[in-house]
MIKEGU-509790 format. One record per residue (C-alpha): residue number from 1; residue in three letters; chain; x, y, z. Coordinates in steps of 0.02 Angstrom, whole numbers, padded with zeros to 5 digits. Each point is the difference from the previous one (the first is absolute). Example, Ala and Ser with C-alpha at 12.3 -4.5 7.8 and 13.67 -1.06 7.14 Angstrom:
BEGIN
i:1&aa:ALA&ch:A&px:00615&py:-00225&pz:00390
i:2&aa:SER&ch:A&px:00069&py:00172&pz:-00033
END
This chain:
BEGIN
i:1&aa:MET&ch:A&px:00000&py:00000&pz:00000
i:2&aa:LYS&ch:A&px:00067&py:00170&pz:-00050
i:3&aa:LYS&ch:A&px:00042&py:00115&pz:00145
i:4&aa:LEU&ch:A&px:-00088&py:00166&pz:00018
i:5&aa:LYS&ch:A&px:00097&py:00160&pz:00033
i:6&aa:LYS&ch:A&px:-00074&py:00107&pz:00137
i:7&aa:LYS&ch:A&px:00066&py:00169&pz:00057
i:8&aa:ILE&ch:A&px:-00001&py:00029&pz:00188
i:9&aa:THR&ch:A&px:00023&py:00168&pz:00087
i:10&aa:VAL&ch:A&px:00032&py:00001&pz:00187
i:11&aa:ARG&ch:A&px:-00043&py:00165&pz:00083
i:12&aa:PHE&ch:A&px:00058&py:00067&pz:00167
i:13&aa:PHE&ch:A&px:-00109&py:00100&pz:00120
i:14&aa:SER&ch:A&px:00038&py:00090&pz:00163
i:15&aa:LEU&ch:A&px:-00141&py:00007&pz:00128
i:16&aa:ASN&ch:A&px:-00090&py:00139&pz:00088
i:17&aa:ALA&ch:A&px:-00065&py:-00082&pz:00159
i:18&aa:LYS&ch:A&px:-00001&py:00021&pz:00188
i:19&aa:ASN&ch:A&px:00148&py:-00074&pz:00091
i:20&aa:SER&ch:A&px:-00114&py:-00125&pz:00087
i:21&aa:PHE&ch:A&px:-00052&py:-00077&pz:-00167
i:22&aa:TYR&ch:A&px:00166&py:-00090&pz:-00027
i:23&aa:ASP&ch:A&px:-00012&py:-00093&pz:00166
i:24&aa:ASP&ch:A&px:-00184&py:-00035&pz:-00035
i:25&aa:PHE&ch:A&px:00044&py:-00076&pz:-00168
i:26&aa:ILE&ch:A&px:00135&py:-00114&pz:00070
i:27&aa:SER&ch:A&px:-00105&py:-00063&pz:00146
i:28&aa:THR&ch:A&px:-00155&py:-00028&pz:-00109
i:29&aa:TYR&ch:A&px:00104&py:-00091&pz:-00131
i:30&aa:ARG&ch:A&px:00079&py:-00114&pz:00131
i:31&aa:VAL&ch:A&px:-00164&py:-00039&pz:00089
i:32&aa:ASN&ch:A&px:-00083&py:-00050&pz:-00164
i:33&aa:GLN&ch:A&px:00147&py:-00111&pz:-00044
i:34&aa:GLU&ch:A&px:-00002&py:-00085&pz:00170
i:35&aa:ASN&ch:A&px:-00187&py:-00032&pz:-00014
i:36&aa:ASP&ch:A&px:00018&py:-00061&pz:-00179
i:37&aa:ASN&ch:A&px:-00119&py:00140&pz:-00051
i:38&aa:LEU&ch:A&px:00092&py:00042&pz:-00160
i:39&aa:VAL&ch:A&px:-00140&py:00055&pz:-00118
i:40&aa:ARG&ch:A&px:-00129&py:00137&pz:00011
i:41&aa:ILE&ch:A&px:-00132&py:00053&pz:-00127
i:42&aa:PHE&ch:A&px:-00086&py:00169&pz:00018
i:43&aa:ASN&ch:A&px:-00090&py:00133&pz:-00102
i:44&aa:VAL&ch:A&px:00051&py:00180&pz:-00035
i:45&aa:ARG&ch:A&px:-00114&py:00107&pz:-00108
i:46&aa:ALA&ch:A&px:-00093&py:-00150&pz:-00073
i:47&aa:LYS&ch:A&px:00163&py:-00086&pz:-00049
i:48&aa:LYS&ch:A&px:00064&py:-00159&pz:00083
i:49&aa:TYR&ch:A&px:00179&py:-00021&pz:00062
i:50&aa:LEU&ch:A&px:00093&py:-00153&pz:00061
i:51&aa:ILE&ch:A&px:00155&py:00021&pz:00109
i:52&aa:LYS&ch:A&px:00114&py:-00148&pz:00035
i:53&aa:ILE&ch:A&px:00136&py:00012&pz:00131
i:54&aa:GLY&ch:A&px:00162&py:-00079&pz:-00057
i:55&aa:THR&ch:A&px:00155&py:-00052&pz:00096
i:56&aa:SER&ch:A&px:00101&py:00141&pz:00077
i:57&aa:PHE&ch:A&px:00188&py:00006&pz:-00029
i:58&aa:THR&ch:A&px:00152&py:00097&pz:00058
i:59&aa:HIS&ch:A&px:00068&py:00145&pz:-00102
i:60&aa:GLN&ch:A&px:00155&py:00092&pz:00062
i:61&aa:GLY&ch:A&px:-00030&py:-00073&pz:00172
i:62&aa:ASN&ch:A&px:-00182&py:00058&pz:00005
i:63&aa:GLU&ch:A&px:-00162&py:-00096&pz:-00020
i:64&aa:SER&ch:A&px:-00086&py:00030&pz:-00168
i:65&aa:PHE&ch:A&px:-00170&py:-00057&pz:-00059
i:66&aa:PHE&ch:A&px:-00068&py:-00076&pz:-00161
i:67&aa:LEU&ch:A&px:-00181&py:00027&pz:-00049
i:68&aa:SER&ch:A&px:-00105&py:-00068&pz:-00144
i:69&aa:VAL&ch:A&px:-00158&py:00093&pz:-00051
i:70&aa:VAL&ch:A&px:-00133&py:-00033&pz:-00130
i:71&aa:ARG&ch:A&px:-00108&py:00147&pz:-00051
i:72&aa:GLU&ch:A&px:-00165&py:-00044&pz:-00082
i:73&aa:ARG&ch:A&px:-00023&py:00052&pz:-00181
i:74&aa:ASN&ch:A&px:-00167&py:-00028&pz:-00085
i:75&aa:THR&ch:A&px:00068&py:00010&pz:-00177
i:76&aa:TRP&ch:A&px:-00022&py:-00187&pz:-00027
i:77&aa:GLN&ch:A&px:-00188&py:-00026&pz:-00016
i:78&aa:ALA&ch:A&px:-00011&py:-00164&pz:-00094
i:79&aa:ARG&ch:A&px:00092&py:-00155&pz:-00055
i:80&aa:ALA&ch:A&px:-00019&py:-00090&pz:-00167
i:81&aa:LEU&ch:A&px:00032&py:-00187&pz:-00019
i:82&aa:SER&ch:A&px:00056&py:-00092&pz:-00155
i:83&aa:ASN&ch:A&px:-00174&py:-00073&pz:-00022
i:84&aa:GLY&ch:A&px:-00072&py:00175&pz:-00018
i:85&aa:ILE&ch:A&px:-00076&py:00014&pz:00173
i:86&aa:ILE&ch:A&px:00013&py:00176&pz:00071
i:87&aa:SER&ch:A&px:-00027&py:00024&pz:00186
i:88&aa:GLY&ch:A&px:00047&py:00108&pz:00147
i:89&aa:VAL&ch:A&px:00165&py:-00033&pz:00090
i:90&aa:PRO&ch:A&px:-00039&py:-00123&pz:00141
i:91&aa:LEU&ch:A&px:00066&py:00047&pz:00171
i:92&aa:ASN&ch:A&px:-00047&py:-00108&pz:00147
i:93&aa:GLN&ch:A&px:00108&py:00104&pz:00116
i:94&aa:GLY&ch:A&px:00139&py:00129&pz:-00011
i:95&aa:ILE&ch:A&px:00014&py:00138&pz:-00129
i:96&aa:LEU&ch:A&px:00061&py:00026&pz:-00178
i:97&aa:GLY&ch:A&px:00120&py:00143&pz:-00027
i:98&aa:ASP&ch:A&px:00179&py:00063&pz:-00014
i:99&aa:PRO&ch:A&px:00144&py:-00053&pz:00114
i:100&aa:TYR&ch:A&px:00103&py:00128&pz:00096
i:101&aa:TYR&ch:A&px:00159&py:-00045&pz:00094
i:102&aa:TYR&ch:A&px:00082&py:00106&pz:00134
i:103&aa:VAL&ch:A&px:00145&py:-00002&pz:00123
i:104&aa:PHE&ch:A&px:-00019&py:00115&pz:00149
i:105&aa:LEU&ch:A&px:00157&py:00063&pz:00088
i:106&aa:PRO&ch:A&px:-00056&py:00081&pz:00164
i:107&aa:HIS&ch:A&px:00179&py:00046&pz:00049
i:108&aa:LYS&ch:A&px:00013&py:00107&pz:-00158
i:109&aa:ARG&ch:A&px:-00184&py:00049&pz:-00004
i:110&aa:ILE&ch:A&px:-00005&py:-00057&pz:-00180
i:111&aa:ILE&ch:A&px:-00111&py:-00120&pz:-00096
i:112&aa:LEU&ch:A&px:00046&py:-00062&pz:-00174
i:113&aa:GLY&ch:A&px:-00107&py:-00101&pz:-00118
i:114&aa:PHE&ch:A&px:-00061&py:-00040&pz:-00174
i:115&aa:THR&ch:A&px:-00154&py:-00061&pz:-00090
i:116&aa:THR&ch:A&px:-00033&py:-00084&pz:-00166
i:117&aa:GLY&ch:A&px:-00164&py:00095&pz:-00003
i:118&aa:PRO&ch:A&px:-00027&py:00187&pz:-00026
i:119&aa:SER&ch:A&px:00152&py:00088&pz:00074
i:120&aa:GLU&ch:A&px:-00102&py:00155&pz:00046
i:121&aa:SER&ch:A&px:-00082&py:-00097&pz:00142
i:122&aa:LEU&ch:A&px:00162&py:-00060&pz:00082
i:123&aa:LYS&ch:A&px:00010&py:00147&pz:00121
i:124&aa:SER&ch:A&px:-00184&py:00002&pz:00048
i:125&aa:THR&ch:A&px:00002&py:-00189&pz:00028
i:126&aa:ALA&ch:A&px:00152&py:00021&pz:00114
i:127&aa:ASN&ch:A&px:-00095&py:00133&pz:00100
i:128&aa:ILE&ch:A&px:-00152&py:-00112&pz:00019
i:129&aa:THR&ch:A&px:00105&py:-00152&pz:00046
i:130&aa:LEU&ch:A&px:00101&py:00088&pz:00135
i:131&aa:GLN&ch:A&px:-00157&py:00079&pz:00071
i:132&aa:GLN&ch:A&px:-00060&py:-00174&pz:00047
i:133&aa:PHE&ch:A&px:00145&py:-00011&pz:00125
i:134&aa:ASN&ch:A&px:-00034&py:00171&pz:00076
i:135&aa:ARG&ch:A&px:-00081&py:-00009&pz:00172
i:136&aa:ASP&ch:A&px:-00033&py:00188&pz:00002
i:137&aa:ARG&ch:A&px:-00148&py:00009&pz:-00120
i:138&aa:THR&ch:A&px:-00004&py:00191&pz:00011
i:139&aa:SER&ch:A&px:00170&py:00017&pz:-00084
i:140&aa:ARG&ch:A&px:00041&py:-00038&pz:-00181
i:141&aa:ILE&ch:A&px:00151&py:-00083&pz:-00079
i:142&aa:THR&ch:A&px:00065&py:00087&pz:-00155
i:143&aa:ALA&ch:A&px:00131&py:-00070&pz:-00118
i:144&aa:VAL&ch:A&px:00105&py:00130&pz:-00092
i:145&aa:PRO&ch:A&px:00115&py:-00047&pz:-00146
i:146&aa:VAL&ch:A&px:00184&py:00015&pz:00043
i:147&aa:SER&ch:A&px:00060&py:00139&pz:-00115
i:148&aa:LYS&ch:A&px:00155&py:00091&pz:-00054
i:149&aa:ASP&ch:A&px:-00029&py:00165&pz:00089
i:150&aa:ALA&ch:A&px:00107&py:00105&pz:-00117
i:151&aa:GLU&ch:A&px:-00114&py:-00031&pz:-00148
i:152&aa:PHE&ch:A&px:-00156&py:00045&pz:00098
i:153&aa:ASP&ch:A&px:00085&py:00158&pz:00062
i:154&aa:LYS&ch:A&px:00015&py:00057&pz:-00179
i:155&aa:LEU&ch:A&px:-00185&py:-00033&pz:-00029
i:156&aa:ASN&ch:A&px:-00052&py:00088&pz:00160
i:157&aa:LYS&ch:A&px:00098&py:00156&pz:-00049
i:158&aa:LEU&ch:A&px:-00107&py:00026&pz:-00155
i:159&aa:GLN&ch:A&px:-00125&py:00137&pz:00033
i:160&aa:VAL&ch:A&px:-00111&py:-00043&pz:-00149
i:161&aa:ILE&ch:A&px:-00012&py:-00162&pz:-00099
i:162&aa:THR&ch:A&px:-00041&py:00036&pz:-00182
i:163&aa:LYS&ch:A&px:00023&py:-00168&pz:-00086
i:164&aa:VAL&ch:A&px:00012&py:-00185&pz:00042
i:165&aa:LYS&ch:A&px:00062&py:-00128&pz:-00126
i:166&aa:PHE&ch:A&px:-00003&py:-00186&pz:00028
i:167&aa:ASN&ch:A&px:-00003&py:-00170&pz:-00084
i:168&aa:VAL&ch:A&px:-00131&py:-00118&pz:00067
i:169&aa:ASP&ch:A&px:-00056&py:-00176&pz:-00042
i:170&aa:THR&ch:A&px:-00186&py:00004&pz:00038
i:171&aa:THR&ch:A&px:-00013&py:-00190&pz:00001
i:172&aa:GLY&ch:A&px:00084&py:00002&pz:00171
i:173&aa:LEU&ch:A&px:-00120&py:00122&pz:00081
i:174&aa:ASN&ch:A&px:-00115&py:-00056&pz:00139
i:175&aa:HIS&ch:A&px:-00170&py:00059&pz:-00058
i:176&aa:ASP&ch:A&px:-00080&py:-00040&pz:00168
i:177&aa:ASP&ch:A&px:00091&py:00145&pz:00083
i:178&aa:ASP&ch:A&px:-00008&py:00187&pz:-00035
i:179&aa:LEU&ch:A&px:00119&py:00052&pz:-00137
i:180&aa:PRO&ch:A&px:00111&py:00155&pz:00003
i:181&aa:VAL&ch:A&px:-00076&py:00151&pz:-00086
i:182&aa:PHE&ch:A&px:00120&py:-00022&pz:-00146
i:183&aa:LEU&ch:A&px:-00075&py:-00170&pz:-00039
i:184&aa:LYS&ch:A&px:-00184&py:00042&pz:00013
i:185&aa:GLY&ch:A&px:-00089&py:-00072&pz:-00152
i:186&aa:MET&ch:A&px:00148&py:-00108&pz:-00047
i:187&aa:ASN&ch:A&px:-00068&py:-00161&pz:00077
i:188&aa:THR&ch:A&px:-00115&py:-00031&pz:-00148
i:189&aa:PRO&ch:A&px:00019&py:-00144&pz:-00125
i:190&aa:ALA&ch:A&px:00071&py:00119&pz:-00131
i:191&aa:PHE&ch:A&px:00157&py:00024&pz:00105
i:192&aa:GLN&ch:A&px:00017&py:-00162&pz:00095
i:193&aa:ASP&ch:A&px:00121&py:-00096&pz:-00111
i:194&aa:SER&ch:A&px:00118&py:00140&pz:-00048
i:195&aa:LYS&ch:A&px:00154&py:00084&pz:00068
i:196&aa:LEU&ch:A&px:-00036&py:00185&pz:-00009
i:197&aa:THR&ch:A&px:00090&py:00164&pz:00025
i:198&aa:PHE&ch:A&px:-00098&py:00147&pz:00071
i:199&aa:SER&ch:A&px:00038&py:00183&pz:00025
i:200&aa:ARG&ch:A&px:-00119&py:00105&pz:00105
i:201&aa:SER&ch:A&px:00035&py:00186&pz:-00019
i:202&aa:ASN&ch:A&px:-00071&py:00156&pz:00082
i:203&aa:LEU&ch:A&px:-00027&py:-00084&pz:00168
i:204&aa:ASP&ch:A&px:00014&py:00171&pz:00082
i:205&aa:ASP&ch:A&px:-00158&py:00068&pz:-00081
i:206&aa:GLY&ch:A&px:-00105&py:-00033&pz:00156
i:207&aa:GLN&ch:A&px:-00082&py:-00159&pz:-00062
i:208&aa:TYR&ch:A&px:00104&py:-00108&pz:00118
i:209&aa:GLU&ch:A&px:00059&py:00047&pz:00174
i:210&aa:ASP&ch:A&px:00188&py:-00005&pz:00024
i:211&aa:HIS&ch:A&px:-00003&py:-00121&pz:00147
i:212&aa:ILE&ch:A&px:-00103&py:-00124&pz:-00103
i:213&aa:ILE&ch:A&px:00125&py:00009&pz:-00142
i:214&aa:ARG&ch:A&px:00146&py:-00034&pz:00118
i:215&aa:SER&ch:A&px:-00093&py:-00143&pz:00083
i:216&aa:ASP&ch:A&px:-00038&py:-00081&pz:-00167
i:217&aa:ILE&ch:A&px:00182&py:00019&pz:-00055
i:218&aa:LYS&ch:A&px:00049&py:-00103&pz:00153
i:219&aa:GLU&ch:A&px:-00132&py:-00130&pz:-00045
i:220&aa:LEU&ch:A&px:00072&py:-00016&pz:-00174
i:221&aa:LEU&ch:A&px:00175&py:-00023&pz:00072
i:222&aa:GLU&ch:A&px:-00062&py:-00145&pz:00107
i:223&aa:SER&ch:A&px:-00078&py:-00088&pz:-00149
i:224&aa:ASP&ch:A&px:00091&py:-00134&pz:-00100
i:225&aa:SER&ch:A&px:-00110&py:00054&pz:-00146
i:226&aa:CYS&ch:A&px:00093&py:00165&pz:-00011
i:227&aa:SER&ch:A&px:00168&py:-00023&pz:-00086
i:228&aa:ALA&ch:A&px:00056&py:00182&pz:-00015
i:229&aa:LEU&ch:A&px:-00052&py:00165&pz:00079
i:230&aa:SER&ch:A&px:00058&py:00179&pz:-00015
i:231&aa:VAL&ch:A&px:-00072&py:00159&pz:00074
i:232&aa:VAL&ch:A&px:00018&py:00176&pz:-00067
i:233&aa:GLY&ch:A&px:-00030&py:00148&pz:00115
i:234&aa:LYS&ch:A&px:00056&py:00172&pz:00058
i:235&aa:ASN&ch:A&px:00117&py:00025&pz:00147
i:236&aa:GLU&ch:A&px:00002&py:00147&pz:00121
i:237&aa:GLU&ch:A&px:00082&py:00112&pz:-00132
i:238&aa:GLY&ch:A&px:-00133&py:-00044&pz:-00128
i:239&aa:ILE&ch:A&px:00123&py:-00101&pz:-00104
i:240&aa:LEU&ch:A&px:-00064&py:-00158&pz:-00086
i:241&aa:GLN&ch:A&px:00084&py:-00160&pz:00059
i:242&aa:THR&ch:A&px:-00017&py:-00181&pz:-00056
i:243&aa:ILE&ch:A&px:00015&py:-00135&pz:00133
i:244&aa:ARG&ch:A&px:00017&py:-00181&pz:-00056
i:245&aa:LEU&ch:A&px:-00068&py:-00117&pz:00132
i:246&aa:GLY&ch:A&px:00044&py:-00167&pz:-00075
i:247&aa:ASN&ch:A&px:00059&py:-00091&pz:00156
i:248&aa:VAL&ch:A&px:-00050&py:00094&pz:00156
i:249&aa:TYR&ch:A&px:-00057&py:-00145&pz:00108
i:250&aa:ALA&ch:A&px:00104&py:-00144&pz:00067
i:251&aa:VAL&ch:A&px:-00048&py:-00155&pz:-00098
i:252&aa:TYR&ch:A&px:00077&py:-00168&pz:-00044
i:253&aa:ARG&ch:A&px:-00045&py:-00073&pz:-00169
i:254&aa:MET&ch:A&px:00027&py:-00175&pz:-00067
i:255&aa:THR&ch:A&px:-00065&py:-00115&pz:-00136
i:256&aa:LEU&ch:A&px:-00052&py:-00178&pz:00043
i:257&aa:GLU&ch:A&px:-00021&py:-00151&pz:-00111
i:258&aa:LEU&ch:A&px:-00149&py:-00099&pz:00063
i:259&aa:ARG&ch:A&px:-00093&py:-00154&pz:-00055
i:260&aa:ASP&ch:A&px:-00159&py:00073&pz:00076
i:261&aa:LYS&ch:A&px:-00067&py:00177&pz:00012
i:262&aa:PHE&ch:A&px:-00008&py:-00018&pz:00188
i:263&aa:VAL&ch:A&px:00149&py:00045&pz:00112
i:264&aa:ASN&ch:A&px:-00009&py:-00114&pz:00153
i:265&aa:GLU&ch:A&px:00042&py:00051&pz:00178
i:266&aa:SER&ch:A&px:00169&py:-00086&pz:00004
i:267&aa:LYS&ch:A&px:00059&py:00089&pz:-00157
i:268&aa:ALA&ch:A&px:-00076&py:00165&pz:00059
i:269&aa:LYS&ch:A&px:00098&py:-00007&pz:00164
i:270&aa:GLU&ch:A&px:00159&py:-00038&pz:-00096
i:271&aa:LEU&ch:A&px:-00027&py:00152&pz:-00111
i:272&aa:LEU&ch:A&px:-00037&py:00114&pz:00147
i:273&aa:LEU&ch:A&px:00159&py:-00057&pz:00090
i:274&aa:GLU&ch:A&px:00096&py:00040&pz:-00159
i:275&aa:ALA&ch:A&px:-00081&py:00173&pz:-00005
i:276&aa:MET&ch:A&px:00044&py:00028&pz:00183
i:277&aa:SER&ch:A&px:00183&py:-00035&pz:-00036
i:278&aa:TYR&ch:A&px:-00006&py:00125&pz:-00143
i:279&aa:PHE&ch:A&px:-00082&py:00132&pz:00111
i:280&aa:ASP&ch:A&px:00128&py:-00027&pz:00139
i:281&aa:GLY&ch:A&px:00140&py:00027&pz:-00125
i:282&aa:THR&ch:A&px:-00069&py:00164&pz:-00065
i:283&aa:ASN&ch:A&px:-00049&py:00083&pz:00165
END
C-alpha cells in the first residue's frame, strides 16, 4: 500500500492562568490516573469533546503531561457501501471528529500540540481542554501563541494599517468557526479548492475598526492555511512601511509518510517530544 504524505505543524502556546491552576492540573491529572478514570466526554457550545489522559513523563527533570483530545465535527453525515446502500454513520458510543494531541509543561507554563483537523481550532481546543482541570470555575485559561516579539513590535508601531496582503488556501479553513474579516465570503464553493492571493486596500476608510484588523492579522498568522502575509501601514512620522510577517510564531513543521490518514497516540507523542527538543534548542 502506497504511503500518504501528511504535513504536521506543532504550535507552542504560553498560558495566562492563575498560579493555583498549575497545581490543580497536576493533582487532578494524578488522581484520575490513580483511579483509572482516563477518559471524559463533555459538551461545549453544542459540540462534543473527548479528553484522554496519557502517561506523564519527565522532561528536564520536571513532570510533563500528554493529552489526547477528539473534537466532534459533523461534516461526515453519511456513509456509502459498495452495494449502493447509503446510511448515517453508526455510533453506538463515543464521537466522530478530529484528533488533537498536546503536551503540557507546567514548569514552563507552556502547552504544545498539533491536529490533523482544522488548525484554526488548535488554540481554542487547548483552552477548553485545560479548563476541565481548573478547579476555580470563575477564572479562565487562555493559550497565547509563543511569538517573536521583535516582529510584533514593528506591527504595533504602525499608527494606521492601509493594506494587508496574504496567500491563503481556503480548503484548510474551519468553516464552523468565525473567519477573519479578510476571509468573509471566501468560504463558498467557488473558492474552496484554490490557492488564492488577496489584497485588501483602504482599510483605514472607517469600514473596519483598527483593533479588529490587528486581531484578524494575528488569526491569519496562527493559521496553517496562510502561507505568506505582509502588512503596509504608516508609522508615527506618516511614512509608509511594509512589514513581512512570514514566520512570527514559534512552530515546528514536519512531513510524515503514513499508511493511514490517522496519526495514532504513540506516533503523536513521539512527534511532540521531537518538537520539544527543537523548542529547547531555540529558546
